[in-house]
C-alpha positions in Angstrom: 0.0 0.0 0.0 2.9 2.4 0.8 4.1 1.9 -2.8 0.6 2.8 -4.1 0.6 6.1 -2.0 4.0 7.2 -3.2 3.2 6.2 -6.8 0.1 8.3 -6.8 1.9 11.2 -5.2 4.8 11.3 -7.7 2.6 10.9 -10.7 0.2 13.7 -9.7 2.8 16.2 -8.6 5.1 15.6 -11.5 2.4 15.5 -14.2 3.2 14.5 -17.7 6.5 16.4 -17.9 8.4 14.8 -15.0 9.2 16.1 -11.5 8.9 19.8 -10.7 12.3 21.7 -10.7 13.8 25.2 -10.4 13.9 25.3 -14.2 10.2 24.8 -14.4 9.6 27.5 -11.9 11.9 29.9 -13.7 9.9 29.5 -16.9 6.8 30.4 -14.8 8.3 33.9 -14.4 7.8 34.7 -18.1 4.4 36.2 -17.4 1.5 36.6 -15.0 -0.6 34.3 -17.2 2.0 31.5 -16.8 2.1 32.0 -13.1 -1.6 31.8 -12.7 -1.8 28.7 -14.9 0.9 26.9 -12.9 -0.8 27.7 -9.6 -4.1 26.4 -10.9 -2.5 23.3 -12.2 -0.8 22.6 -8.9 -4.0 23.2 -7.0 -5.9 20.8 -9.3 -3.2 18.1 -8.7 -3.5 18.6 -5.0 -7.3 18.1 -5.1 -6.9 14.9 -7.1 -4.1 13.7 -4.8 -6.3 14.2 -1.7 -9.2 12.4 -3.4 -6.9 9.4 -4.2 -5.5 9.4 -0.6 -9.0 9.5 0.8 -9.9 6.4 -1.2 -7.1 4.4 0.5 -7.8 1.9 3.3 -8.5 3.5 6.8 -5.3 2.0 8.2 -3.2 4.3 6.0 -4.2 7.6 7.8 -0.6 8.2 8.9 0.7 7.9 5.3 -2.2 10.2 4.1 -1.0 12.9 6.5 2.6 12.5 5.4 1.5 12.9 1.8 -0.5 16.0 2.6 2.5 17.6 4.3 4.7 16.8 1.4 2.3 18.4 -1.1 2.0 21.5 1.0 5.8 21.8 1.2 6.0 21.5 -2.6 3.4 24.3 -3.1 5.0 26.5 -0.5 8.4 26.1 -2.2 6.9 26.9 -5.6 5.3 30.1 -4.2 8.7 31.1 -2.7 10.6 30.6 -5.9 8.1 32.6 -7.9 8.2 35.5 -5.4 12.0 35.5 -5.5 12.0 35.6 -9.3 9.5 38.5 -9.3 11.5 40.5 -6.7 15.0 39.7 -8.2 17.2 41.8 -10.5 15.7 43.0 -13.8 17.4 44.0 -17.0 16.5 45.2 -20.4 16.9 48.0 -22.9 15.2 51.5 -22.8 17.6 53.2 -25.2 20.5 51.8 -23.2 21.1 48.4 -21.8 20.7 48.2 -18.0 20.6 46.1 -15.0 18.3 47.3 -12.2 16.6 46.4 -9.0 12.7 46.1 -9.5 12.1 49.4 -7.7 14.8 51.2 -9.7 16.7 52.3 -6.6 19.9 50.6 -7.9 20.7 50.7 -11.6 23.8 50.1 -13.8 23.9 51.0 -17.5 27.1 50.4 -19.6 27.1 52.0 -23.1 29.3 53.8 -25.5 30.1 54.6 -29.2 32.6 54.0 -32.0 33.5 56.6 -34.6 35.5 55.4 -37.6 36.7 58.2 -39.9 38.4 58.8 -43.3 40.2 62.1 -43.6 42.0 63.6 -46.7 43.9 66.9 -46.5 45.1 69.0 -49.4 47.4 72.1 -49.0 49.6 74.1 -51.3 53.1 72.8 -52.0 55.7 73.8 -49.5 59.3 72.6 -49.0 59.6 69.2 -47.4 55.8 68.7 -46.9 53.2 66.5 -48.4 50.7 68.3 -50.6 48.1 65.4 -50.1 47.6 63.2 -47.0 44.8 60.8 -46.3 43.9 57.8 -44.2 41.5 56.0 -41.9 41.4 56.1 -38.1 39.2 55.0 -35.3 38.8 58.6 -34.0 37.0 57.7 -30.8 36.0 54.6 -28.9 34.2 56.0 -25.9 32.9 53.9 -23.0 30.4 54.9 -20.3 29.2 53.4 -17.1 26.2 55.3 -15.8 24.1 54.4 -12.8 22.5 55.3 -9.5 22.5 54.1 -5.9 19.3 55.3 -4.3 19.1 59.0 -5.4 22.8 59.4 -6.0 23.8 59.1 -9.7 27.3 58.5 -11.1 29.2 58.3 -14.3 32.6 57.0 -15.4 33.7 57.9 -19.0 36.8 56.6 -20.8 37.9 57.5 -24.3 40.4 55.5 -26.4 41.8 57.8 -29.0 43.0 57.2 -32.6 46.5 56.4 -31.2 45.0 53.6 -29.0 45.6 55.4 -25.7 42.9 55.3 -23.1 42.1 58.3 -21.0 39.8 58.8 -18.0 37.6 61.7 -19.1 34.9 61.8 -16.4 34.4 60.3 -13.0 31.8 62.0 -10.8 28.8 61.5 -8.5 25.8 63.7 -8.3 23.2 64.0 -5.5 20.2 66.2 -4.7 20.7 68.8 -2.0 18.4 71.6 -0.7 15.4 72.9 -2.7 16.0 70.7 -5.8 19.6 71.7 -6.3 22.1 69.1 -7.5 25.6 68.8 -6.2 28.3 67.2 -8.5 31.7 66.1 -7.2 34.6 64.7 -9.2 36.0 65.1 -12.7 33.6 66.6 -15.2 33.2 69.0 -18.1 33.0 72.7 -17.0 29.7 74.4 -17.9 31.3 77.0 -20.2 31.2 76.2 -23.9 28.1 74.7 -25.4 29.9 73.4 -28.4 32.1 71.4 -26.1 29.2 70.4 -24.0 27.3 68.8 -27.0 28.7 65.3 -27.0 30.9 64.1 -29.8 28.3 61.6 -31.0 25.6 64.4 -31.3 27.6 67.0 -33.2 26.2 68.5 -36.4 29.5 68.1 -38.3 32.1 65.3 -38.2 34.0 67.3 -35.5 33.6 70.3 -33.3 34.7 73.7 -34.7 38.1 75.3 -34.8 36.7 77.8 -32.3 36.1 75.0 -29.8 39.6 73.6 -30.5 41.2 76.8 -29.4 39.0 77.9 -26.5 37.3 74.7 -25.2 37.6 74.3 -21.4 37.9 70.5 -21.5 37.6 68.5 -18.2 38.4 69.7 -14.8 38.2 68.5 -11.2 36.0 70.2 -8.6 32.5 70.6 -7.4 29.4 72.3 -8.9 25.9 73.3 -7.8 23.1 73.3 -10.4 19.4 73.6 -10.6 16.9 73.3 -13.5 13.5 75.1 -13.6 11.0 74.9 -16.5 12.5 77.8 -18.5 15.7 78.6 -16.6 18.7 76.5 -15.5 22.0 77.5 -13.9 25.4 76.1 -12.8 28.1 77.4 -10.4 31.5 75.6 -10.0 34.7 75.8 -8.0 37.4 73.8 -9.8 41.1 73.3 -10.7 40.8 75.4 -13.9 40.4 74.7 -17.6 41.9 71.5 -19.1 43.1 70.1 -15.8 41.8 66.6 -16.0 43.8 63.8 -14.3 46.0 66.0 -12.3 47.1 65.2 -8.8 46.0 67.6 -6.0 49.5 68.9 -5.3 51.1 68.4 -8.7 51.5 72.2 -9.4 49.6 71.7 -12.7 46.4 73.2 -11.5 45.3 76.8 -11.3 45.5 78.3 -7.8 41.7 78.8 -7.9 39.1 78.8 -10.6 35.3 79.5 -10.7 32.8 78.9 -13.5 29.2 80.0 -13.9 26.5 79.6 -16.4 22.8 80.5 -16.9 20.4 79.6 -19.7 16.9 80.7 -20.7 14.6 78.5 -22.7 11.6 79.6 -24.9 9.1 77.9 -27.2 8.0 74.3 -27.0 9.8 71.1 -25.9 12.1 70.6 -23.0 15.8 71.1 -22.1 16.7 67.7 -23.5 16.3 68.9 -27.0 19.4 71.1 -26.8 21.6 68.1 -25.9 22.4 68.0 -29.7 22.1 70.5 -32.6 19.8 68.5 -34.7 16.0 69.1 -34.8 14.3 66.2 -36.6 11.3 66.7 -38.9 8.1 67.2 -37.0 9.6 68.8 -33.9 8.1 72.1 -32.7 9.8 75.5 -32.5 12.0 76.2 -29.5 15.2 78.0 -28.6 17.5 79.1 -25.8 19.9 81.8 -24.9 23.0 81.1 -22.7 25.7 83.1 -21.0 28.8 81.7 -19.2 31.9 83.0 -17.6 35.1 81.5 -16.2 38.0 83.0 -14.2 41.2 81.4 -12.9 44.3 82.7 -11.3 47.7 80.9 -11.5 46.7 79.3 -14.7 49.0 76.6 -16.2 47.3 76.5 -19.6 49.8 76.7 -22.5 48.1 79.6 -24.2 48.1 81.6 -20.9 51.3 83.5 -20.5 50.3 85.5 -17.5 48.8 84.8 -14.0 45.1 85.3 -14.7 42.8 83.9 -17.4 39.1 84.6 -18.0 36.5 83.6 -20.6 33.1 85.1 -21.4 30.7 83.3 -23.8 27.2 83.9 -25.1 25.2 81.8 -27.6 21.7 81.3 -29.0 20.2 78.1 -30.4 17.0 77.9 -32.5 15.3 74.7 -33.6 12.2 74.0 -35.6 10.5 71.5 -37.9 13.6 69.8 -39.4 15.9 72.8 -39.1 18.4 74.3 -36.6 20.6 77.5 -36.2 23.3 78.0 -33.6 25.6 81.0 -33.0 28.4 81.4 -30.4 30.7 84.2 -29.4 33.6 84.0 -27.0 36.2 86.5 -25.7 39.2 85.3 -23.7 41.2 87.6 -21.4 44.9 86.8 -20.7 46.9 88.7 -18.1 49.7 89.0 -20.7 52.9 88.8 -18.7 55.4 90.3 -21.2 57.2 93.7 -21.3 55.0 96.4 -22.8 51.7 94.5 -22.6 49.3 94.3 -19.7 46.8 91.9 -21.2 45.5 90.3 -24.4 42.0 89.8 -25.7 41.3 86.8 -28.0 38.1 86.4 -29.9 36.1 83.6 -31.5 32.8 83.4 -33.4 30.8 80.4 -34.7 27.7 80.3 -36.9 26.1 77.0 -38.1 22.8 75.6 -39.3 21.2 72.5 -40.8 18.0 71.5 -42.6 16.5 68.2 -43.5 16.1 67.6 -47.3 14.7 64.1 -46.8 13.3 62.3 -43.8 16.7 60.9 -42.8 19.1 63.3 -44.7 20.2 66.6 -43.2 22.5 69.1 -44.9 24.5 71.7 -42.9 27.0 74.5 -43.1 29.3 76.2 -40.6 31.5 79.3 -40.5 34.0 79.9 -37.7 36.6 82.6 -37.0 39.3 83.1 -34.3 41.6 86.0 -33.8 44.4 86.7 -31.3 44.5 90.1 -29.6 46.5 92.9 -31.0 48.9 92.5 -28.0 50.0 89.0 -29.3 52.5 88.4 -32.1 50.0 85.9 -33.5 47.1 88.3 -34.0 45.9 87.6 -37.6 42.4 86.1 -38.0 41.9 82.5 -39.0 38.6 81.5 -40.8 37.1 78.3 -42.1 33.9 77.2 -43.9 32.4 73.8 -43.6 29.6 72.1 -45.6 28.3 68.6 -45.5 25.4 66.2 -44.7 24.2 63.6 -42.1 22.4 60.4 -43.1 20.5 59.1 -40.0 20.5 55.4 -40.9 18.5 54.9 -37.7 15.7 57.4 -38.3 15.3 60.3 -35.7 18.3 59.1 -33.7 22.1 59.4 -33.7 22.6 55.7 -33.1 23.8 54.7 -36.6 24.8 57.8 -38.6 27.0 58.6 -41.6 28.4 62.1 -41.6 30.5 63.7 -44.4 31.8 67.3 -44.8 34.4 69.4 -46.6 36.3 72.1 -44.7 38.0 75.0 -46.4 40.5 76.8 -44.3 40.7 80.3 -45.7 43.9 81.4 -44.0 47.4 80.0 -43.3 48.2 78.7 -39.8 51.3 80.9 -39.3 50.9 84.1 -37.3 47.6 82.8 -35.9 46.6 81.4 -32.5 45.3 78.2 -34.1 47.0 74.9 -33.6 47.2 72.0 -36.0 44.6 69.2 -35.2 44.1 65.8 -36.8 40.6 65.7 -35.5 39.7 69.0 -37.2 41.7 68.0 -40.3 44.0 71.0 -40.1 47.7 70.8 -40.9 50.4 73.4 -40.6 50.6 75.7 -43.7 52.1 79.0 -44.5 49.8 79.5 -47.4 46.0 80.0 -47.6 43.6 77.6 -49.3 44.0 74.4 -47.3 41.1 71.9 -47.5 40.0 68.7 -45.8 37.5 66.0 -46.5 36.1 64.0 -43.5 33.7 61.0 -43.7 32.6 59.3 -40.5 30.5 56.3 -39.6 29.2 56.2 -36.0 27.5 53.5 -33.9 26.2 54.0 -30.4 25.8 50.8 -28.5 
């Protein structure tokens, strides 16, 4: 009779697919419908098992009670496993891959992008120089790790450049403080130049402008306080100075003290997120913003700073509409020029660019930029360039998979100017005007 009891028990609990296991219970987590079906099935098996036990001889009461306890244990274990699966870690893709706790209090999101570029440069013949240079490069391979622990967010960003060298760009944490303000601590990009702030994967052209190459603040270490309202947002930062990433606290490579501030005003429709790039896709409403920023540091160690004090002032306006965009930036830089006969130098920069969609996934654009050293500098002549090109958004309405191509015409020679040669911009040293560069870039965000 004992054999009969155990045979009935095993057959009814196992069902037609064998004994219940953790794998069976894992599959039940695929949806609420599967969970409900499995519970109903187990309950039905329990009812049939109890009926079979009740039909046994009266002398088997002890075995009936053992069978009931066993079935109850099986059902309790099933419920526990389902609850653990429902409350365990979740993962998925919401524009970025992520791993998260069910309540979102803990989240980790690794992502990045690759930019592969072809560049060709042509300049007028000079002694011992190539008139034509060209080649491919993996311009940037950038890796991010974003996440949050409770209400504290963090980011770590690393870039591998076209020489294969890895660099720590950003490493910071950010937390809410009083009255909806946010406090950021670590290494981050200073809130100064919008053209630098627009990420490399969201630029209008293949690369940022010559103006940005000369004046960009780069990364710094310090703290900032920020707040965003519906139509206004602001930042205030105390930091090590412009372009002081990855410097030790007592290395002597930082400014003695530096402060940076920025304020922006938004108008029209949309939200602040639309200004994270320059592009306005077809169908988007009209909107715009005006921004002003300033930076001052003393004891600057920047190469272009020959004195003790360095200051920047910037202003820009961005307009976006139904498949079109316009952006303008002006910058002035003050250098406490520490040379005989000169008290200071004022350098200037100007950028104007715009784009328009000529097809649902094709955007054409143009850009003009100009930089000029102050009259107090030996290198005080203007340097100008004109850019024209197109973007093909292979993934519609997104920068995820994008082909960009442009031609840059450098109107002036590089000598007696404050510009520096740059492979990313496509600019080589030349004593003659009329240099040109072609850039073609394929980008994938993963």
